[in-house]
N, C-alpha and C positions, 0 to 999 in steps of 0.2 A: 849415341845420345838422343833421347826423345825430344820432341818439340816442347818448349816450356809452357804450352797453353794451360796445362793442368794447374800449375801453381798460379799463373796469371789470373785465371778465372776465379780461383779461391780468394786471392788478394782483392780482386774487384768486388766479389760478393761481400766481403767484410767492409770494404770502403763504401760501397753502395748503402749498406745497412747503416754505417756510421753517419753518412751524409744525409740520408733520406728517411730512415725508418726508426732510428733511436728516438727515445722520448725527447732528448735534447740533442739534435744533430751535431756531429763533431767533425771538425776539420783537423786531420792528423798533423800536417805540416812537415813530416819527415819520412815520407814513403821512400824506402831504399832497401837494397838486399839485406843488409845487416839487421834490419828491423822486421824481417820476415823469417819466422821460425818454422821448421818442418817437424812434425811429430813422427813417431815410428811408423804410423800409417800413411805417411807422406801427405798429411794435411797441413796446409799453410796457415799460419796464425800471424796476424799483424801485431807487433809489440811496440813498446817504448812510446808511451803517450805523454812524455814529458813536455813536448812542445804543443800538444793538442789544444785547440780552442773550440768552445761551443759556438755554433752558428748563432747569428743575431736572432733574438726573440721577435723583433719587429719584422713582419713578413714583407714589408716594403723596403727594408734595408738591402742595399746591393753589395755591401762588403763590411768587413771589420777593419778598422784602422789600428794597426799594431806594429810593434817593432819586428823586424825581419828575423825569423828563426828558421833553421833548417840546415841542410848539408850542401856544400858547394857542388854544383853540377846538377843538383836535383831541384833547386829552388826556382819557382815560377819567376821569370824575369820581370813580369809586370808587377808582381808583389814586391820584388826586390827594388824596383824603381819608384813605387808609389806608396808602399806600406799598406796597400789595400789587399786584404786576404779574403778569398772566397773558396767555395768548394772546387772551382775550376783550378785552383792552385794545386790541389791534390791530383787533379787530372794531368797537369803538366808533369808532376813527379812520376806518375804512373807511366806516362809515355817514355820518359827517360829510362825507367826500370825495364820496360818492355824491350827497348833497344839493347840494353845491357844484357838481358837474358838471351836475346837472339844472337848477338855478336860475341859475347864473352869478354867484352871490353868495358872498363870503367868509363864513366862520362868524360873524364879528363885523363889523358895518358901523355904525360910530359915527355916520355922517352921516345915517342914516335915523331915522325916528320910533321911539319906544320900542317899539311893537308889532312893528316889523320889524328891530330892531337885532340880535337873535340869530337868524341866518338859519335854522338847523336847526329851532328851535322854531317860527318863523313858517311855514316851508314845510310842516312836518308838521301844523300846525294847519289850514292851508289845505286840506290833503288830507282831514283828518277832517271838514271842513266841506263837502267835495264840490267845492272850487274848485282842483283840481290844476292846471288850465290857467293860473290866475293865478300859480302858483309856478314855472311853466316858464320857462326862459331865453327872452327875447323872440326870439332868433335861431332857436329850435327850431321845427321844423314842427309844426303843430297838426292833423295827420291823425288819424283815429280810431285807427289802429294805433299812432301815436306816443303819444297820450293814454293808451291802454290799457296800453302798455308802461311809461310813466312812473308810472301808478298802482301797478303791481306793484313797480316799483323803489323807489318811495317807501314802500310797505308794508314792504319789506325794510329800507330805511334806518331806519324807525321801530323795527324789532326790534334792529338793530345798535346804535342810539343809546340803547337802554334805559339808565336810570340805574344799575340793578343788573346786574352782569355775568352773574348766573345766568339772567337773562331773555334774554340775547343768543344768537343762533345761533352754531354753529361756523363757521369760515371755509369748511369744506368744503360745508356746507349753503348758505352764501351763493353759492358758485360754482355749485352745482346750480341754484339759483333764477335767477341771471343768465343762465346758458347757456340755460335754458328761455325766458326773456324774449327773449333775442336771437334764438333760433331762431324763435319765434312771430312776432316782429316782421319778420324777413326773409321768412318765408312770406307774411305779409300784403302786404309790399312787392312781392314777386314776383308775387303774384296780381293786384296793381294795375298791373302792367306792368313790374316789374323795378326800379323806382326804389328807391334806397337799399340795394340788395343788396351794394354795395361802396362804397369810398371812393376818390376820385380822388387819385392820387399826384402828386408834383411833376413827374414826367416825362410825365404825361398818361395813364399806364396806370391800370388799376383794380385795387385790392386787394380780394379776396373773402375771406371768413372761414370757417374751419372750425367744428367744433362740439364740440371737446374740448380740455382743457388740454394733452394730449399733442401737439397740433398747433402749440403756440405756440413 
């Protein structure tokens, strides 16, 4: 199993566009795996804008006051407690998504022991303890390049999933970090013989990846 950085960076590109570059910036409010669609060319598309809200037109406004919408486990806790929605609410959801793609676990797994039930907290705790390999999806390769990439991705996820939105990075910053992780990972794979530089498509051809949002 390849690292999930390819899909992550595409999701980020779409969300960065929605938050910053659309004529009317949009806050999605429901970033989660089931709302990420993959084409036959392995391109990720963000879907289901039923909960989306336009960002405030007033440039001095800090948030939108609105009833809480979203999916349990992915909703920004500050938004949940205050009904104040901002672009950083999507950042929190993306952090949870990132952990899920790395660990292969849903945000809440009720069948696990108490220490592992909340997957994001468990995975980030393992990283702080230096046990990032334990948190990785069992199907994921354990090469030195993969582990190094996962450590950087988990560090980003920890920032994104900060309880207070002021501590979270902007989506644009998240995109920059993940593009850097993906580039470095690909360079390491190529240096090791080219493995992992692309993903095998259904027709047997190989998809290779560019290095900027503009290429998506």
